[in-house]
TORVO-352493 format. One record per residue (C-alpha): residue number from 1; residue in three letters; x, y, z. Coordinates in pm, whole numbers, plus 50000, padded with zeros to 5 digits. Layout:
residues N
{seq NUM type ALA xx X yy Y zz Z}
...
This chain:
residues 354
{seq 1 type MET xx 69662 yy 38195 zz 66151}
{seq 2 type ALA xx 69742 yy 38558 zz 66233}
{seq 3 type ARG xx 70103 yy 38632 zz 66308}
{seq 4 type PHE xx 70208 yy 38771 zz 66644}
{seq 5 type ILE xx 70295 yy 39138 zz 66690}
{seq 6 type ASN xx 70449 yy 39249 zz 67019}
{seq 7 type ILE xx 70164 yy 39363 zz 67241}
{seq 8 type LYS xx 70352 yy 39680 zz 67339}
{seq 9 type LEU xx 70321 yy 39805 zz 66982}
{seq 10 type LYS xx 69944 yy 39808 zz 67013}
{seq 11 type LYS xx 69983 yy 40124 zz 67224}
{seq 12 type LEU xx 70120 yy 40297 zz 66916}
{seq 13 type THR xx 69787 yy 40437 zz 66798}
{seq 14 type THR xx 69959 yy 40693 zz 66574}
{seq 15 type PRO xx 70218 yy 40535 zz 66340}
{seq 16 type ILE xx 70481 yy 40800 zz 66406}
{seq 17 type ILE xx 70817 yy 40758 zz 66578}
{seq 18 type GLN xx 70978 yy 41086 zz 66680}
{seq 19 type GLY xx 71341 yy 41052 zz 66579}
{seq 20 type GLY xx 71601 yy 41066 zz 66856}
{seq 21 type MET xx 71802 yy 41389 zz 66841}
{seq 22 type GLY xx 72103 yy 41459 zz 67058}
{seq 23 type VAL xx 72247 yy 41647 zz 67229}
{seq 24 type GLY xx 71948 yy 41780 zz 67423}
{seq 25 type ILE xx 71709 yy 41825 zz 67131}
{seq 26 type SER xx 71478 yy 41535 zz 67210}
{seq 27 type LEU xx 71439 yy 41487 zz 67582}
{seq 28 type GLY xx 71139 yy 41427 zz 67805}
{seq 29 type ASN xx 70931 yy 41726 zz 67700}
{seq 30 type LEU xx 70929 yy 41648 zz 67328}
{seq 31 type ALA xx 70911 yy 41272 zz 67379}
{seq 32 type GLY xx 70622 yy 41295 zz 67625}
{seq 33 type SER xx 70431 yy 41533 zz 67398}
{seq 34 type VAL xx 70459 yy 41290 zz 67105}
{seq 35 type MET xx 70347 yy 41006 zz 67330}
{seq 36 type ALA xx 70040 yy 41204 zz 67435}
{seq 37 type GLU xx 69938 yy 41202 zz 67067}
{seq 38 type GLY xx 69967 yy 40822 zz 67051}
{seq 39 type GLY xx 70312 yy 40813 zz 66890}
{seq 40 type MET xx 70651 yy 40688 zz 67005}
{seq 41 type GLY xx 70853 yy 40954 zz 67180}
{seq 42 type VAL xx 71230 yy 40911 zz 67178}
{seq 43 type ILE xx 71487 yy 41046 zz 67424}
{seq 44 type SER xx 71841 yy 41060 zz 67293}
{seq 45 type LEU xx 72107 yy 40896 zz 67510}
{seq 46 type ALA xx 72366 yy 41136 zz 67368}
{seq 47 type HIS xx 72449 yy 41348 zz 67674}
{seq 48 type PRO xx 72101 yy 41417 zz 67812}
{seq 49 type GLY xx 72271 yy 41548 zz 68127}
{seq 50 type TYR xx 72474 yy 41821 zz 67955}
{seq 51 type ARG xx 72307 yy 42094 zz 68165}
{seq 52 type LYS xx 72397 yy 41940 zz 68501}
{seq 53 type GLU xx 72660 yy 42108 zz 68718}
{seq 54 type ASP xx 72878 yy 41798 zz 68751}
{seq 55 type PHE xx 72854 yy 41703 zz 68382}
{seq 56 type MET xx 73215 yy 41789 zz 68296}
{seq 57 type LYS xx 73352 yy 41605 zz 68600}
{seq 58 type ASN xx 73143 yy 41292 zz 68563}
{seq 59 type PRO xx 72942 yy 41288 zz 68239}
{seq 60 type PHE xx 72819 yy 40931 zz 68284}
{seq 61 type LYS xx 72669 yy 41001 zz 68626}
{seq 62 type ALA xx 72510 yy 41324 zz 68502}
{seq 63 type ASN xx 72367 yy 41146 zz 68199}
{seq 64 type GLU xx 72240 yy 40858 zz 68412}
{seq 65 type GLN xx 72052 yy 41097 zz 68640}
{seq 66 type ALA xx 71915 yy 41286 zz 68343}
{seq 67 type VAL xx 71783 yy 40971 zz 68174}
{seq 68 type HIS xx 71576 yy 40886 zz 68481}
{seq 69 type GLU xx 71453 yy 41246 zz 68510}
{seq 70 type GLU xx 71363 yy 41277 zz 68142}
{seq 71 type VAL xx 71188 yy 40938 zz 68136}
{seq 72 type LYS xx 70980 yy 41045 zz 68437}
{seq 73 type LYS xx 70896 yy 41376 zz 68269}
{seq 74 type ALA xx 70792 yy 41201 zz 67947}
{seq 75 type ARG xx 70572 yy 40955 zz 68135}
{seq 76 type GLU xx 70398 yy 41238 zz 68322}
{seq 77 type LEU xx 70327 yy 41426 zz 68000}
{seq 78 type SER xx 70214 yy 41120 zz 67805}
{seq 79 type GLN xx 69884 yy 41072 zz 67986}
{seq 80 type GLU xx 69965 yy 40698 zz 67969}
{seq 81 type LYS xx 69944 yy 40706 zz 67590}
{seq 82 type GLY xx 70194 yy 40603 zz 67326}
{seq 83 type LEU xx 70535 yy 40444 zz 67377}
{seq 84 type LEU xx 70867 yy 40571 zz 67511}
{seq 85 type ALA xx 71199 yy 40479 zz 67350}
{seq 86 type VAL xx 71559 yy 40588 zz 67371}
{seq 87 type ASN xx 71800 yy 40625 zz 67083}
{seq 88 type ALA xx 72139 yy 40470 zz 67154}
{seq 89 type MET xx 72429 yy 40518 zz 66913}
{seq 90 type CYS xx 72646 yy 40209 zz 66877}
{seq 91 type ALA xx 72947 yy 40439 zz 66847}
{seq 92 type ILE xx 72928 yy 40568 zz 67204}
{seq 93 type ASN xx 73165 yy 40446 zz 67470}
{seq 94 type ARG xx 72995 yy 40252 zz 67753}
{seq 95 type TYR xx 72712 yy 40163 zz 67513}
{seq 96 type ASP xx 72607 yy 39863 zz 67722}
{seq 97 type GLU xx 72594 yy 40070 zz 68040}
{seq 98 type TYR xx 72390 yy 40348 zz 67880}
{seq 99 type VAL xx 72139 yy 40099 zz 67744}
{seq 100 type LYS xx 72109 yy 39944 zz 68092}
{seq 101 type VAL xx 72046 yy 40287 zz 68241}
{seq 102 type ALA xx 71755 yy 40330 zz 67999}
{seq 103 type LEU xx 71627 yy 39982 zz 68079}
{seq 104 type ASP xx 71637 yy 40050 zz 68452}
{seq 105 type ALA xx 71453 yy 40378 zz 68391}
{seq 106 type GLY xx 71169 yy 40174 zz 68240}
{seq 107 type VAL xx 71157 yy 40265 zz 67870}
{seq 108 type ASP xx 70944 yy 40066 zz 67627}
{seq 109 type ALA xx 71197 yy 40039 zz 67344}
{seq 110 type ILE xx 71564 yy 40070 zz 67252}
{seq 111 type ILE xx 71630 yy 40206 zz 66903}
{seq 112 type SER xx 71993 yy 40179 zz 66802}
{seq 113 type GLY xx 72192 yy 40302 zz 66502}
{seq 114 type ALA xx 72524 yy 40466 zz 66404}
{seq 115 type GLY xx 72653 yy 40114 zz 66357}
{seq 116 type LEU xx 72491 yy 39775 zz 66394}
{seq 117 type PRO xx 72371 yy 39691 zz 66748}
{seq 118 type LEU xx 72487 yy 39329 zz 66727}
{seq 119 type SER xx 72502 yy 39281 zz 67105}
{seq 120 type LEU xx 72173 yy 39453 zz 67193}
{seq 121 type PRO xx 71975 yy 39131 zz 67265}
{seq 122 type ALA xx 72237 yy 39026 zz 67519}
{seq 123 type ILE xx 72192 yy 39352 zz 67708}
{seq 124 type THR xx 71811 yy 39347 zz 67703}
{seq 125 type LYS xx 71747 yy 38975 zz 67755}
{seq 126 type ASP xx 71617 yy 39014 zz 68110}
{seq 127 type TYR xx 71384 yy 39305 zz 68029}
{seq 128 type ASP xx 71041 yy 39334 zz 67869}
{seq 129 type VAL xx 71148 yy 39585 zz 67607}
{seq 130 type LEU xx 71123 yy 39629 zz 67231}
{seq 131 type ILE xx 71449 yy 39633 zz 67036}
{seq 132 type ALA xx 71494 yy 39789 zz 66695}
{seq 133 type PRO xx 71788 yy 39868 zz 66467}
{seq 134 type ILE xx 71825 yy 40166 zz 66237}
{seq 135 type ILE xx 71954 yy 40041 zz 65903}
{seq 136 type SER xx 72021 yy 40196 zz 65563}
{seq 137 type SER xx 72054 yy 39892 zz 65339}
{seq 138 type ALA xx 71918 yy 39542 zz 65289}
{seq 139 type LYS xx 72271 yy 39411 zz 65342}
{seq 140 type ALA xx 72293 yy 39570 zz 65688}
{seq 141 type CYS xx 71947 yy 39441 zz 65772}
{seq 142 type GLU xx 72036 yy 39086 zz 65670}
{seq 143 type LEU xx 72363 yy 39093 zz 65865}
{seq 144 type LEU xx 72195 yy 39223 zz 66178}
{seq 145 type LEU xx 71892 yy 38993 zz 66177}
{seq 146 type LYS xx 72103 yy 38688 zz 66091}
{seq 147 type SER xx 72335 yy 38767 zz 66383}
{seq 148 type TRP xx 72047 yy 38811 zz 66630}
{seq 149 type ASP xx 71889 yy 38490 zz 66505}
{seq 150 type ARG xx 72210 yy 38286 zz 66522}
{seq 151 type HIS xx 72347 yy 38413 zz 66853}
{seq 152 type TYR xx 72036 yy 38502 zz 67053}
{seq 153 type ASN xx 71750 yy 38314 zz 66887}
{seq 154 type CYS xx 71548 yy 38633 zz 66850}
{seq 155 type THR xx 71461 yy 38896 zz 66594}
{seq 156 type ALA xx 71377 yy 39267 zz 66584}
{seq 157 type ASP xx 71048 yy 39393 zz 66725}
{seq 158 type PHE xx 71045 yy 39664 zz 66458}
{seq 159 type ILE xx 71291 yy 39820 zz 66214}
{seq 160 type VAL xx 71371 yy 40176 zz 66111}
{seq 161 type ILE xx 71500 yy 40223 zz 65756}
{seq 162 type GLU xx 71680 yy 40556 zz 65733}
{seq 163 type GLY xx 71716 yy 40706 zz 65387}
{seq 164 type PRO xx 71962 yy 40966 zz 65254}
{seq 165 type GLU xx 71742 yy 41270 zz 65330}
{seq 166 type ALA xx 71772 yy 41225 zz 65706}
{seq 167 type GLY xx 71953 yy 41467 zz 65934}
{seq 168 type GLY xx 72243 yy 41389 zz 66162}
{seq 169 type HIS xx 72458 yy 41084 zz 66104}
{seq 170 type LEU xx 72390 yy 40899 zz 65779}
{seq 171 type GLY xx 72462 yy 40533 zz 65705}
{seq 172 type PHE xx 72581 yy 40583 zz 65348}
{seq 173 type LYS xx 72919 yy 40594 zz 65175}
{seq 174 type PRO xx 73058 yy 40939 zz 65094}
{seq 175 type GLU xx 73025 yy 40891 zz 64719}
{seq 176 type GLU xx 72661 yy 40791 zz 64759}
{seq 177 type LEU xx 72591 yy 41115 zz 64941}
{seq 178 type PHE xx 72809 yy 41360 zz 64750}
{seq 179 type GLU xx 72728 yy 41217 zz 64405}
{seq 180 type HIS xx 72360 yy 41162 zz 64489}
{seq 181 type GLN xx 72389 yy 40789 zz 64426}
{seq 182 type ALA xx 72219 yy 40676 zz 64747}
{seq 183 type LYS xx 71896 yy 40485 zz 64697}
{seq 184 type ASP xx 71582 yy 40662 zz 64812}
{seq 185 type VAL xx 71403 yy 40529 zz 65118}
{seq 186 type TYR xx 71121 yy 40371 zz 64917}
{seq 187 type THR xx 71368 yy 40168 zz 64710}
{seq 188 type LEU xx 71540 yy 40063 zz 65031}
{seq 189 type LEU xx 71203 yy 39950 zz 65167}
{seq 190 type GLU xx 71146 yy 39722 zz 64867}
{seq 191 type GLU xx 71491 yy 39569 zz 64912}
{seq 192 type VAL xx 71454 yy 39523 zz 65287}
{seq 193 type LYS xx 71106 yy 39370 zz 65282}
{seq 194 type PRO xx 71213 yy 39021 zz 65160}
{seq 195 type VAL xx 71484 yy 39008 zz 65429}
{seq 196 type VAL xx 71236 yy 39099 zz 65700}
{seq 197 type HIS xx 70973 yy 38860 zz 65562}
{seq 198 type HIS xx 71214 yy 38568 zz 65603}
{seq 199 type TYR xx 71245 yy 38633 zz 65976}
{seq 200 type GLU xx 70874 yy 38705 zz 66012}
{seq 201 type GLU xx 70810 yy 38357 zz 65878}
{seq 202 type LYS xx 71075 yy 38198 zz 66097}
{seq 203 type TYR xx 70948 yy 38361 zz 66417}
{seq 204 type ASP xx 70580 yy 38362 zz 66314}
{seq 205 type CYS xx 70561 yy 38733 zz 66386}
{seq 206 type ILE xx 70507 yy 39072 zz 66230}
{seq 207 type ILE xx 70808 yy 39305 zz 66222}
{seq 208 type PRO xx 70678 yy 39659 zz 66154}
{seq 209 type ILE xx 70896 yy 39880 zz 65936}
{seq 210 type PHE xx 70916 yy 40258 zz 65975}
{seq 211 type LEU xx 71073 yy 40481 zz 65711}
{seq 212 type ALA xx 71294 yy 40773 zz 65813}
{seq 213 type GLY xx 71452 yy 41061 zz 65627}
{seq 214 type GLY xx 71240 yy 41323 zz 65456}
{seq 215 type MET xx 70911 yy 41187 zz 65586}
{seq 216 type ASN xx 70752 yy 41525 zz 65643}
{seq 217 type THR xx 70416 yy 41502 zz 65465}
{seq 218 type LYS xx 70104 yy 41288 zz 65474}
{seq 219 type GLU xx 70159 yy 41199 zz 65108}
{seq 220 type LYS xx 70504 yy 41054 zz 65179}
{seq 221 type ILE xx 70379 yy 40855 zz 65476}
{seq 222 type ASP xx 70081 yy 40728 zz 65275}
{seq 223 type GLN xx 70319 yy 40608 zz 65003}
{seq 224 type ALA xx 70530 yy 40428 zz 65264}
{seq 225 type ILE xx 70223 yy 40254 zz 65402}
{seq 226 type ARG xx 70101 yy 40158 zz 65053}
{seq 227 type GLN xx 70438 yy 39990 zz 64995}
{seq 228 type GLY xx 70411 yy 39790 zz 65316}
{seq 229 type ALA xx 70561 yy 40007 zz 65586}
{seq 230 type THR xx 70376 yy 40059 zz 65913}
{seq 231 type GLY xx 70458 yy 40427 zz 65946}
{seq 232 type ALA xx 70739 yy 40679 zz 65963}
{seq 233 type GLN xx 71011 yy 40813 zz 66189}
{seq 234 type VAL xx 71007 yy 41193 zz 66185}
{seq 235 type ALA xx 71267 yy 41422 zz 66341}
{seq 236 type THR xx 71333 yy 41756 zz 66170}
{seq 237 type SER xx 70964 yy 41854 zz 66163}
{seq 238 type PHE xx 70954 yy 41832 zz 66545}
{seq 239 type ILE xx 71243 yy 42073 zz 66603}
{seq 240 type PRO xx 71056 yy 42403 zz 66551}
{seq 241 type THR xx 70783 yy 42305 zz 66794}
{seq 242 type ILE xx 70692 yy 42466 zz 67122}
{seq 243 type GLU xx 70756 yy 42138 zz 67304}
{seq 244 type CYS xx 71101 yy 42064 zz 67159}
{seq 245 type ASP xx 71370 yy 42061 zz 67429}
{seq 246 type ALA xx 71619 yy 42272 zz 67232}
{seq 247 type ASP xx 71698 yy 42637 zz 67299}
{seq 248 type THR xx 71485 yy 42897 zz 67120}
{seq 249 type GLN xx 71784 yy 43011 zz 66911}
{seq 250 type PHE xx 71827 yy 42654 zz 66787}
{seq 251 type LYS xx 71463 yy 42637 zz 66677}
{seq 252 type GLU xx 71490 yy 42978 zz 66512}
{seq 253 type MET xx 71767 yy 42846 zz 66285}
{seq 254 type PHE xx 71514 yy 42612 zz 66126}
{seq 255 type LEU xx 71271 yy 42893 zz 66055}
{seq 256 type HIS xx 71484 yy 43198 zz 65982}
{seq 257 type HIS xx 71826 yy 43075 zz 65864}
{seq 258 type PRO xx 71916 yy 43310 zz 65574}
{seq 259 type SER xx 71952 yy 43035 zz 65314}
{seq 260 type LYS xx 71870 yy 42710 zz 65495}
{seq 261 type GLU xx 72174 yy 42574 zz 65314}
{seq 262 type LEU xx 72289 yy 42229 zz 65424}
{seq 263 type ALA xx 72633 yy 42068 zz 65433}
{seq 264 type LEU xx 72768 yy 41718 zz 65480}
{seq 265 type ILE xx 73039 yy 41704 zz 65745}
{seq 266 type LYS xx 73264 yy 41415 zz 65849}
{seq 267 type SER xx 73180 yy 41337 zz 66210}
{seq 268 type PRO xx 73417 yy 41184 zz 66466}
{seq 269 type VAL xx 73144 yy 40919 zz 66505}
{seq 270 type GLY xx 73271 yy 40775 zz 66176}
{seq 271 type TYR xx 72984 yy 40881 zz 65949}
{seq 272 type TYR xx 72898 yy 41185 zz 65744}
{seq 273 type GLY xx 72625 yy 41399 zz 65891}
{seq 274 type ARG xx 72388 yy 41659 zz 65744}
{seq 275 type ALA xx 72389 yy 41997 zz 65916}
{seq 276 type LEU xx 72292 yy 42358 zz 65857}
{seq 277 type VAL xx 72571 yy 42570 zz 65712}
{seq 278 type ASN xx 72704 yy 42810 zz 65976}
{seq 279 type PRO xx 73044 yy 42948 zz 66081}
{seq 280 type LEU xx 73140 yy 42612 zz 66236}
{seq 281 type THR xx 73074 yy 42407 zz 65921}
{seq 282 type LYS xx 73271 yy 42661 zz 65719}
{seq 283 type LYS xx 73565 yy 42633 zz 65958}
{seq 284 type LEU xx 73550 yy 42255 zz 65926}
{seq 285 type GLU xx 73572 yy 42285 zz 65548}
{seq 286 type GLU xx 73899 yy 42475 zz 65596}
{seq 287 type GLY xx 74051 yy 42231 zz 65845}
{seq 288 type ARG xx 74050 yy 42115 zz 66204}
{seq 289 type VAL xx 73865 yy 42291 zz 66486}
{seq 290 type LYS xx 74064 yy 42196 zz 66794}
{seq 291 type PRO xx 73844 yy 42066 zz 67080}
{seq 292 type ASN xx 73845 yy 42246 zz 67414}
{seq 293 type PHE xx 73785 yy 41930 zz 67615}
{seq 294 type CYS xx 73737 yy 41556 zz 67580}
{seq 295 type LEU xx 73457 yy 41353 zz 67740}
{seq 296 type LYS xx 73586 yy 41023 zz 67597}
{seq 297 type CYS xx 73237 yy 40957 zz 67465}
{seq 298 type ILE xx 73288 yy 40824 zz 67111}
{seq 299 type LYS xx 73471 yy 40499 zz 67038}
{seq 300 type PRO xx 73656 yy 40598 zz 66718}
{seq 301 type CYS xx 73744 yy 40949 zz 66839}
{seq 302 type ASP xx 74102 yy 41059 zz 66922}
{seq 303 type PHE xx 74131 yy 41397 zz 67095}
{seq 304 type ASN xx 74467 yy 41465 zz 66927}
{seq 305 type THR xx 74348 yy 41407 zz 66572}
{seq 306 type THR xx 73970 yy 41446 zz 66564}
{seq 307 type PRO xx 73859 yy 41725 zz 66324}
{seq 308 type PHE xx 73636 yy 41863 zz 66600}
{seq 309 type CYS xx 73454 yy 41750 zz 66913}
{seq 310 type ILE xx 73104 yy 41637 zz 66816}
{seq 311 type SER xx 72981 yy 41654 zz 67174}
{seq 312 type GLU xx 73113 yy 42006 zz 67229}
{seq 313 type ALA xx 72961 yy 42122 zz 66901}
{seq 314 type LEU xx 72621 yy 41970 zz 66971}
{seq 315 type ILE xx 72613 yy 42096 zz 67331}
{seq 316 type GLU xx 72689 yy 42450 zz 67216}
{seq 317 type ALA xx 72406 yy 42433 zz 66961}
{seq 318 type ALA xx 72157 yy 42291 zz 67210}
{seq 319 type LYS xx 72238 yy 42580 zz 67447}
{seq 320 type GLY xx 72161 yy 42827 zz 67169}
{seq 321 type ASN xx 72512 yy 42901 zz 67040}
{seq 322 type VAL xx 72428 yy 42837 zz 66674}
{seq 323 type ILE xx 72747 yy 43010 zz 66559}
{seq 324 type ASP xx 73000 yy 42772 zz 66712}
{seq 325 type GLY xx 72760 yy 42479 zz 66751}
{seq 326 type LEU xx 72660 yy 42202 zz 66514}
{seq 327 type VAL xx 72299 yy 42217 zz 66397}
{seq 328 type PHE xx 72198 yy 41882 zz 66249}
{seq 329 type SER xx 71904 yy 41891 zz 66010}
{seq 330 type GLY xx 71721 yy 41675 zz 65762}
{seq 331 type ALA xx 71684 yy 41771 zz 65396}
{seq 332 type THR xx 71326 yy 41894 zz 65443}
{seq 333 type ILE xx 71421 yy 42210 zz 65634}
{seq 334 type GLN xx 71307 yy 42427 zz 65342}
{seq 335 type ASP xx 70946 yy 42331 zz 65418}
{seq 336 type LEU xx 70954 yy 42468 zz 65774}
{seq 337 type ASP xx 70806 yy 42815 zz 65807}
{seq 338 type LYS xx 70652 yy 42857 zz 66152}
{seq 339 type LEU xx 70666 yy 42745 zz 66513}
{seq 340 type ARG xx 70399 yy 42482 zz 66578}
{seq 341 type THR xx 70287 yy 42243 zz 66847}
{seq 342 type VAL xx 70358 yy 41870 zz 66839}
{seq 343 type LYS xx 69985 yy 41810 zz 66795}
{seq 344 type GLU xx 69976 yy 42035 zz 66489}
{seq 345 type VAL xx 70271 yy 41853 zz 66332}
{seq 346 type ILE xx 70119 yy 41510 zz 66389}
{seq 347 type ASP xx 69773 yy 41621 zz 66274}
{seq 348 type GLU xx 69930 yy 41742 zz 65950}
{seq 349 type LEU xx 70129 yy 41422 zz 65901}
{seq 350 type MET xx 69817 yy 41214 zz 65960}
{seq 351 type GLY xx 69587 yy 41440 zz 65762}
{seq 352 type GLY xx 69358 yy 41470 zz 66063}
{seq 353 type GLN xx 69276 yy 41099 zz 66037}
{seq 354 type ARG xx 69330 yy 40985 zz 66395}
């Protein structure tokens, strides 16, 4: 007897998830364009309303309005194709409320990382929505799925395994990153598969797995699929696209940065993150960059001691200030050489086989 796969996932005719990138890098325009190609577009819940006039006075209200606006924009661009998700970091304050905003806006899926989304099923229980964790180890996967099974009698609709070549916040220990000891994403897949299979058997379902981090070629995606993955989550390759929501100067950094050198910085979120080397990352190597304001957006962050304000740094970058801003990037930036369309990126990733 064939196992059940959530019917929503049948709309994913291209096995590509566009990785969620905040602040303001993946909003409705990029997400909707990926959806129009049959993939899963992802809007980041990390300050989508940063451009609104009242953002500094009431960031939650501004972000709430922006989520609804960006979801509407993505839906209009999608031509009723693909799926729409949001990326919600577990580390954000008011996590439950932000997820509910996305649910009320009518998204198809909640993808959640930067910690384990242990309470996610409780928030989404009254909604017809897919839920998926981002994990970086079999141990984290087992802990998360066991918790969902025990407390909510449910399991994940799909899973994203993020390897060490990803951009932004990384779920690995410092020594694994700095000493290159982190397992590659294909090894992680082999370790995660038995864990996932146990819950597939228990719930008589299929739990698709998508690999993330460095998945920038058809050959890499083909290897993932040969090993049992359904597809890939891709982020960095979508930044220098016409449809990406970031400022032109931000996109230019990925094409014309003098060295395309990358650094690992300790984020107030509690994880190390991979970013392009620029004056800000060099200042952070020397010490603290005092924040100019505090939005009280990250749980572990303390304005008086934080090495810098992650929100301020990401907002500056999204606006085009790539000197004082933080420019997150995956390890595959060296392969980017020209501005393309979302369709061109996906056609290349799929080898024209769609």
